[in-house]
PATORDO-524228 format. One line per 5 residues: number of its first residue (from 1); for each residue x, y, z of N, C-alpha, C. Coordinates in nm, 2 decimals, decimal comma, always signed. Example, Ala and Ser with C-alpha at 12.3 -4.5 7.8 and 13.67 -1.06 7.14 Angstrom:
residues 2
1 = +1,32/-0,57/+0,78/+1,23/-0,45/+0,78/+1,32/-0,33/+0,78 ~ +1,28/-0,22/+0,71/+1,37/-0,11/+0,71/+1,29/+0,00/+0,79 .
//
This chain:
residues 173
1 = +0,08/-0,13/+0,00/+0,01/+0,00/+0,01/+0,07/+0,12/+0,00 ~ +0,20/+0,12/+0,04/+0,30/+0,23/+0,05/+0,33/+0,29/-0,08 ~ +0,36/+0,19/-0,17/+0,41/+0,22/-0,31/+0,29/+0,32/-0,38 ~ +0,18/+0,32/-0,38/+0,10/+0,41/-0,46/+0,10/+0,55/-0,38 ~ +0,12/+0,55/-0,26/+0,12/+0,69/-0,20/+0,24/+0,75/-0,24 .
6 = +0,36/+0,70/-0,25/+0,48/+0,76/-0,28/+0,47/+0,80/-0,45 ~ +0,40/+0,74/-0,53/+0,38/+0,77/-0,67/+0,30/+0,89/-0,68 ~ +0,18/+0,90/-0,60/+0,10/+1,01/-0,60/+0,17/+1,13/-0,54 ~ +0,26/+1,12/-0,44/+0,32/+1,24/-0,41/+0,44/+1,28/-0,50 ~ +0,49/+1,19/-0,59/+0,58/+1,22/-0,68/+0,51/+1,32/-0,79 .
11 = +0,37/+1,26/-0,84/+0,31/+1,33/-0,94/+0,25/+1,47/-0,89 ~ +0,21/+1,48/-0,77/+0,20/+1,62/-0,73/+0,32/+1,73/-0,73 ~ +0,44/+1,67/-0,70/+0,55/+1,75/-0,72/+0,58/+1,80/-0,87 ~ +0,54/+1,70/-0,98/+0,56/+1,73/-1,10/+0,45/+1,82/-1,16 ~ +0,31/+1,79/-1,10/+0,22/+1,91/-1,13/+0,25/+2,04/-1,10 .
16 = +0,32/+2,05/-0,97/+0,37/+2,18/-0,93/+0,48/+2,25/-1,02 ~ +0,58/+2,18/-1,07/+0,66/+2,22/-1,14/+0,60/+2,25/-1,29 ~ +0,51/+2,17/-1,33/+0,46/+2,21/-1,46/+0,36/+2,33/-1,46 ~ +0,29/+2,35/-1,35/+0,22/+2,48/-1,32/+0,30/+2,59/-1,33 ~ +0,42/+2,57/-1,25/+0,52/+2,71/-1,23/+0,56/+2,75/-1,40 .
21 = +0,61/+2,63/-1,45/+0,63/+2,68/-1,59/+0,54/+2,72/-1,68 ~ +0,42/+2,68/-1,66/+0,31/+2,73/-1,76/+0,27/+2,85/-1,71 ~ +0,27/+2,89/-1,58/+0,23/+3,01/-1,54/+0,33/+3,11/-1,58 ~ +0,44/+3,10/-1,59/+0,55/+3,19/-1,62/+0,52/+3,23/-1,77 ~ +0,49/+3,12/-1,86/+0,48/+3,14/-2,01/+0,35/+3,22/-2,03 .
26 = +0,24/+3,18/-1,95/+0,12/+3,25/-1,96/+0,11/+3,40/-1,92 ~ +0,20/+3,43/-1,80/+0,21/+3,58/-1,76/+0,28/+3,66/-1,88 ~ +0,39/+3,59/-1,92/+0,46/+3,66/-2,03/+0,37/+3,70/-2,14 ~ +0,27/+3,61/-2,18/+0,18/+3,61/-2,30/+0,07/+3,73/-2,26 ~ +0,03/+3,72/-2,15/-0,05/+3,83/-2,10/+0,00/+3,97/-2,11 .
31 = +0,11/+3,98/-2,06/+0,18/+4,12/-2,06/+0,21/+4,16/-2,20 ~ +0,25/+4,07/-2,30/+0,27/+4,10/-2,45/+0,13/+4,16/-2,49 ~ +0,02/+4,09/-2,46/-0,10/+4,12/-2,51/-0,14/+4,26/-2,47 ~ -0,12/+4,28/-2,34/-0,16/+4,43/-2,30/-0,06/+4,52/-2,34 ~ +0,07/+4,49/-2,38/+0,16/+4,58/-2,42/+0,11/+4,63/-2,58 .
36 = +0,07/+4,52/-2,63/+0,02/+4,53/-2,78/-0,11/+4,63/-2,78 ~ -0,19/+4,60/-2,69/-0,30/+4,69/-2,67/-0,27/+4,85/-2,65 ~ -0,18/+4,88/-2,56/-0,15/+4,99/-2,54/-0,08/+5,07/-2,67 ~ -0,01/+4,98/-2,76/+0,07/+5,04/-2,87/-0,05/+5,08/-2,97 ~ -0,15/+5,00/-2,97/-0,25/+5,01/-3,08/-0,34/+5,13/-3,03 .
41 = -0,37/+5,17/-2,90/-0,44/+5,28/-2,86/-0,34/+5,41/-2,88 ~ -0,21/+5,39/-2,86/-0,13/+5,51/-2,91/-0,15/+5,55/-3,05 ~ -0,13/+5,44/-3,13/-0,14/+5,46/-3,28/-0,28/+5,52/-3,33 ~ -0,38/+5,47/-3,26/-0,51/+5,52/-3,29/-0,51/+5,67/-3,25 ~ -0,46/+5,68/-3,13/-0,47/+5,83/-3,08/-0,39/+5,92/-3,18 .
46 = -0,27/+5,88/-3,24/-0,19/+5,95/-3,32/-0,26/+5,96/-3,46 ~ -0,34/+5,87/-3,52/-0,42/+5,88/-3,63/-0,51/+5,99/-3,62 ~ -0,57/+5,97/-3,52/-0,70/+6,07/-3,49/-0,66/+6,21/-3,49 ~ -0,55/+6,22/-3,41/-0,50/+6,36/-3,39/-0,44/+6,41/-3,52 ~ -0,40/+6,34/-3,60/-0,34/+6,38/-3,73/-0,48/+6,42/-3,82 .
51 = -0,59/+6,35/-3,82/-0,71/+6,38/-3,90/-0,77/+6,51/-3,84 ~ -0,78/+6,52/-3,71/-0,85/+6,62/-3,65/-0,76/+6,76/-3,68 ~ -0,64/+6,75/-3,67/-0,54/+6,86/-3,68/-0,56/+6,92/-3,83 ~ -0,55/+6,81/-3,91/-0,56/+6,86/-4,06/-0,70/+6,91/-4,10 ~ -0,79/+6,87/-4,04/-0,92/+6,93/-4,07/-0,92/+7,08/-4,01 .
56 = -0,89/+7,08/-3,88/-0,88/+7,23/-3,83/-0,80/+7,33/-3,90 ~ -0,69/+7,27/-3,96/-0,59/+7,36/-4,04/-0,67/+7,39/-4,18 ~ -0,74/+7,29/-4,23/-0,81/+7,33/-4,36/-0,90/+7,43/-4,34 ~ -0,99/+7,43/-4,21/-1,09/+7,53/-4,21/-1,03/+7,66/-4,17 ~ -0,92/+7,66/-4,07/-0,86/+7,79/-4,04/-0,73/+7,82/-4,11 .
61 = -0,72/+7,77/-4,24/-0,58/+7,79/-4,31/-0,53/+7,94/-4,33 ~ -0,63/+8,03/-4,35/-0,57/+8,17/-4,37/-0,55/+8,24/-4,25 ~ -0,61/+8,22/-4,16/-0,60/+8,28/-4,03/-0,53/+8,23/-3,91 ~ -0,45/+8,11/-3,95/-0,38/+8,02/-3,85/-0,22/+8,02/-3,89 ~ -0,14/+8,07/-3,79/+0,01/+8,08/-3,81/+0,06/+7,93/-3,76 .
66 = +0,18/+7,92/-3,77/+0,23/+7,78/-3,74/+0,25/+7,77/-3,57 ~ +0,26/+7,88/-3,52/+0,25/+7,89/-3,37/+0,10/+7,86/-3,33 ~ +0,00/+7,90/-3,39/-0,13/+7,85/-3,36/-0,14/+7,71/-3,35 ~ -0,10/+7,65/-3,48/-0,10/+7,52/-3,50/-0,04/+7,42/-3,38 ~ +0,07/+7,48/-3,34/+0,13/+7,40/-3,21/+0,06/+7,43/-3,09 .
71 = +0,00/+7,53/-3,06/-0,08/+7,55/-2,97/-0,21/+7,48/-2,96 ~ -0,28/+7,46/-3,08/-0,38/+7,39/-3,10/-0,37/+7,24/-3,08 ~ -0,25/+7,20/-3,13/-0,23/+7,04/-3,11/-0,19/+7,01/-2,96 ~ -0,13/+7,09/-2,88/-0,12/+7,08/-2,75/-0,24/+7,08/-2,67 ~ -0,34/+7,16/-2,70/-0,46/+7,17/-2,63/-0,56/+7,07/-2,65 .
76 = -0,53/+7,00/-2,78/-0,65/+6,90/-2,80/-0,56/+6,76/-2,80 ~ -0,46/+6,73/-2,73/-0,38/+6,62/-2,74/-0,48/+6,52/-2,66 ~ -0,48/+6,38/-2,72/-0,55/+6,30/-2,67/-0,49/+6,22/-2,54 ~ -0,59/+6,15/-2,46/-0,54/+6,10/-2,34/-0,43/+5,99/-2,37 ~ -0,45/+5,93/-2,49/-0,33/+5,80/-2,50/-0,21/+5,85/-2,54 .
81 = -0,19/+5,99/-2,56/-0,05/+6,04/-2,59/-0,01/+6,12/-2,47 ~ +0,10/+6,13/-2,45/+0,19/+6,21/-2,32/+0,21/+6,35/-2,39 ~ +0,16/+6,45/-2,36/+0,18/+6,57/-2,40/+0,26/+6,67/-2,31 ~ +0,31/+6,77/-2,38/+0,38/+6,88/-2,30/+0,37/+7,01/-2,40 ~ +0,45/+7,11/-2,33/+0,46/+7,24/-2,42/+0,54/+7,20/-2,54 .
86 = +0,48/+7,28/-2,67/+0,55/+7,28/-2,78/+0,69/+7,31/-2,78 ~ +0,78/+7,24/-2,83/+0,91/+7,26/-2,84/+0,98/+7,24/-2,98 ~ +1,10/+7,26/-2,99/+1,17/+7,24/-3,13/+1,10/+7,29/-3,25 ~ +1,03/+7,40/-3,24/+0,95/+7,44/-3,34/+1,01/+7,49/-3,46 ~ +0,98/+7,47/-3,58/+1,05/+7,52/-3,70/+0,95/+7,59/-3,79 .
91 = +0,96/+7,71/-3,80/+0,87/+7,78/-3,89/+0,91/+7,76/-4,01 ~ +0,79/+7,73/-4,10/+0,80/+7,69/-4,23/+0,84/+7,81/-4,32 ~ +0,89/+7,77/-4,43/+0,93/+7,86/-4,54/+0,87/+7,81/-4,67 ~ +0,89/+7,89/-4,79/+0,86/+7,82/-4,91/+0,92/+7,67/-4,95 ~ +1,04/+7,66/-4,91/+1,12/+7,54/-4,92/+1,14/+7,44/-4,81 .
96 = +1,10/+7,48/-4,69/+1,10/+7,39/-4,57/+0,96/+7,39/-4,49 ~ +0,91/+7,25/-4,47/+0,79/+7,25/-4,41/+0,80/+7,28/-4,27 ~ +0,69/+7,32/-4,19/+0,68/+7,35/-4,07/+0,69/+7,24/-3,98 ~ +0,75/+7,22/-3,86/+0,74/+7,12/-3,76/+0,75/+7,16/-3,64 ~ +0,70/+7,08/-3,55/+0,69/+7,10/-3,39/+0,69/+6,98/-3,33 .
101 = +0,75/+6,99/-3,21/+0,74/+6,86/-3,11/+0,66/+6,90/-3,01 ~ +0,55/+6,81/-2,97/+0,46/+6,83/-2,87/+0,48/+6,71/-2,77 ~ +0,55/+6,71/-2,66/+0,59/+6,61/-2,58/+0,65/+6,51/-2,66 ~ +0,62/+6,39/-2,69/+0,67/+6,29/-2,76/+0,63/+6,27/-2,90 ~ +0,54/+6,37/-2,94/+0,48/+6,36/-3,07/+0,56/+6,45/-3,16 .
106 = +0,58/+6,42/-3,28/+0,66/+6,51/-3,38/+0,55/+6,54/-3,49 ~ +0,53/+6,67/-3,52/+0,43/+6,70/-3,62/+0,50/+6,79/-3,73 ~ +0,46/+6,74/-3,85/+0,52/+6,82/-3,96/+0,40/+6,85/-4,05 ~ +0,39/+6,96/-4,10/+0,29/+7,02/-4,18/+0,30/+7,13/-4,27 ~ +0,20/+7,15/-4,37/+0,22/+7,26/-4,47/+0,24/+7,39/-4,39 .
111 = +0,34/+7,47/-4,42/+0,37/+7,60/-4,36/+0,29/+7,69/-4,41 ~ +0,28/+7,80/-4,32/+0,20/+7,93/-4,36/+0,31/+8,04/-4,37 ~ +0,32/+8,09/-4,48/+0,43/+8,19/-4,50/+0,35/+8,32/-4,47 ~ +0,37/+8,40/-4,38/+0,28/+8,51/-4,36/+0,33/+8,64/-4,41 ~ +0,24/+8,73/-4,42/+0,26/+8,86/-4,46/+0,18/+8,95/-4,35 .
116 = +0,24/+8,95/-4,24/+0,17/+9,01/-4,12/+0,11/+8,91/-4,04 ~ -0,01/+8,93/-4,04/-0,09/+8,82/-3,97/-0,19/+8,74/-4,05 ~ -0,17/+8,76/-4,20/-0,25/+8,67/-4,29/-0,14/+8,58/-4,37 ~ -0,21/+8,46/-4,37/-0,11/+8,36/-4,46/-0,13/+8,39/-4,60 ~ -0,02/+8,40/-4,67/-0,02/+8,44/-4,80/+0,03/+8,33/-4,90 .
121 = +0,07/+8,20/-4,83/+0,13/+8,08/-4,91/+0,01/+8,04/-5,00 ~ +0,06/+8,02/-5,12/-0,05/+7,96/-5,20/-0,10/+7,80/-5,18 ~ +0,00/+7,74/-5,09/-0,03/+7,61/-5,04/-0,17/+7,60/-4,95 ~ -0,18/+7,71/-4,87/-0,30/+7,71/-4,79/-0,41/+7,81/-4,85 ~ -0,40/+7,83/-4,99/-0,52/+7,90/-5,05/-0,64/+7,80/-5,06 .
126 = -0,75/+7,87/-5,06/-0,87/+7,76/-5,08/-0,86/+7,67/-5,22 ~ -0,89/+7,55/-5,20/-0,87/+7,45/-5,30/-0,74/+7,39/-5,31 ~ -0,65/+7,45/-5,23/-0,51/+7,38/-5,22/-0,53/+7,25/-5,14 ~ -0,43/+7,17/-5,16/-0,41/+7,05/-5,06/-0,30/+7,07/-4,97 ~ -0,32/+7,06/-4,85/-0,22/+7,07/-4,74/-0,22/+6,94/-4,66 .
131 = -0,11/+6,91/-4,59/-0,09/+6,78/-4,51/-0,05/+6,81/-4,37 ~ -0,09/+6,70/-4,30/-0,03/+6,69/-4,15/+0,03/+6,55/-4,14 ~ +0,15/+6,54/-4,09/+0,20/+6,44/-4,06/+0,24/+6,43/-3,92 ~ +0,21/+6,31/-3,83/+0,24/+6,29/-3,70/+0,32/+6,16/-3,68 ~ +0,42/+6,17/-3,60/+0,48/+6,04/-3,56/+0,50/+6,04/-3,40 .
136 = +0,45/+5,95/-3,34/+0,48/+5,93/-3,19/+0,59/+5,84/-3,15 ~ +0,67/+5,89/-3,05/+0,77/+5,79/-3,00/+0,73/+5,75/-2,87 ~ +0,73/+5,63/-2,86/+0,68/+5,57/-2,73/+0,79/+5,56/-2,63 ~ +0,90/+5,56/-2,66/+1,02/+5,55/-2,57/+1,03/+5,64/-2,46 ~ +1,01/+5,60/-2,35/+1,01/+5,67/-2,21/+0,86/+5,73/-2,17 .
141 = +0,77/+5,68/-2,24/+0,63/+5,72/-2,20/+0,58/+5,61/-2,13 ~ +0,45/+5,63/-2,08/+0,36/+5,54/-2,01/+0,31/+5,41/-2,10 ~ +0,33/+5,43/-2,23/+0,29/+5,32/-2,33/+0,37/+5,19/-2,31 ~ +0,51/+5,20/-2,31/+0,60/+5,09/-2,29/+0,63/+5,06/-2,15 ~ +0,61/+4,93/-2,10/+0,64/+4,89/-1,97/+0,73/+4,77/-1,97 .
146 = +0,74/+4,72/-2,09/+0,81/+4,60/-2,11/+0,96/+4,65/-2,17 ~ +1,05/+4,57/-2,17/+1,19/+4,61/-2,20/+1,19/+4,63/-2,37 ~ +1,27/+4,70/-2,43/+1,25/+4,71/-2,58/+1,37/+4,64/-2,63 ~ +1,47/+4,57/-2,57/+1,54/+4,49/-2,63/+1,57/+4,36/-2,56 ~ +1,57/+4,25/-2,63/+1,59/+4,11/-2,55/+1,70/+4,05/-2,60 .
151 = +1,78/+3,97/-2,52/+1,89/+3,88/-2,55/+1,87/+3,75/-2,52 ~ +1,89/+3,65/-2,61/+1,86/+3,52/-2,57/+1,99/+3,46/-2,65 ~ +2,09/+3,44/-2,57/+2,21/+3,39/-2,62/+2,28/+3,48/-2,69 ~ +2,33/+3,46/-2,83/+2,37/+3,55/-2,93/+2,27/+3,62/-3,01 ~ +2,13/+3,60/-2,99/+2,04/+3,65/-3,06/+1,98/+3,79/-2,98 .
156 = +1,98/+3,88/-3,05/+1,92/+4,02/-2,99/+1,84/+4,07/-3,05 ~ +1,71/+4,10/-2,99/+1,61/+4,16/-3,06/+1,57/+4,31/-3,00 ~ +1,56/+4,38/-3,09/+1,54/+4,53/-3,05/+1,40/+4,56/-3,11 ~ +1,31/+4,61/-3,02/+1,18/+4,65/-3,05/+1,17/+4,79/-3,09 ~ +1,10/+4,83/-3,20/+1,11/+5,00/-3,23/+1,03/+5,05/-3,13 .
161 = +1,09/+5,19/-3,10/+1,01/+5,26/-3,00/+0,93/+5,37/-3,05 ~ +0,92/+5,39/-3,20/+0,85/+5,50/-3,27/+0,75/+5,43/-3,36 ~ +0,62/+5,50/-3,34/+0,52/+5,43/-3,42/+0,53/+5,47/-3,56 ~ +0,49/+5,42/-3,65/+0,49/+5,47/-3,79/+0,43/+5,61/-3,82 ~ +0,49/+5,67/-3,90/+0,43/+5,83/-3,92/+0,30/+5,80/-3,99 .
166 = +0,21/+5,89/-3,96/+0,07/+5,88/-4,03/+0,05/+6,03/-4,09 ~ +0,03/+6,04/-4,20/+0,02/+6,15/-4,29/-0,13/+6,17/-4,34 ~ -0,18/+6,29/-4,34/-0,33/+6,32/-4,38/-0,31/+6,42/-4,48 ~ -0,38/+6,41/-4,59/-0,40/+6,53/-4,69/-0,54/+6,57/-4,68 ~ -0,56/+6,70/-4,68/-0,69/+6,75/-4,69/-0,70/+6,88/-4,79 .
171 = -0,83/+6,91/-4,83/-0,83/+7,04/-4,93/-0,87/+7,15/-4,83 ~ -0,81/+7,26/-4,88/-0,84/+7,39/-4,80/-0,97/+7,45/-4,84 ~ -1,05/+7,48/-4,74/-1,17/+7,55/-4,76/-1,18/+7,68/-4,77 .
//
């Protein structure tokens, strides 16, 4: 009668080891799914922000300077993106597009070449096509909580920390 008991005790230890291995693999899988979900939310926020900014710029193209575009983006930053005050602002010219960084978001758009307070650029005239391009860098933000580079033996994997750029073209009204 003692033999079956010992065998049952060994199987209990084996089940505990299998559970520990399975739990760790399952936990990593759940964390990866959550990480991917947060990245998709950030990308959705980036695309929505690009569409809204492009639409706002098309409606207000003649009365809006590059500074006002940066302020508008800061004020309408979606919760999925970490915002801050506009920085690294480049005022556009006829040969250089305007750009600004708002937190981790880099924006590039059709510039407004001004004559006083009125935009005189033909790219912002009614019927012209203007664009807004946004790119969000998730490094150092609340979006990434898993490491961005993994090493398994001699194999090293680096996860990109910048979402793909999203460009929207609209007609000026």
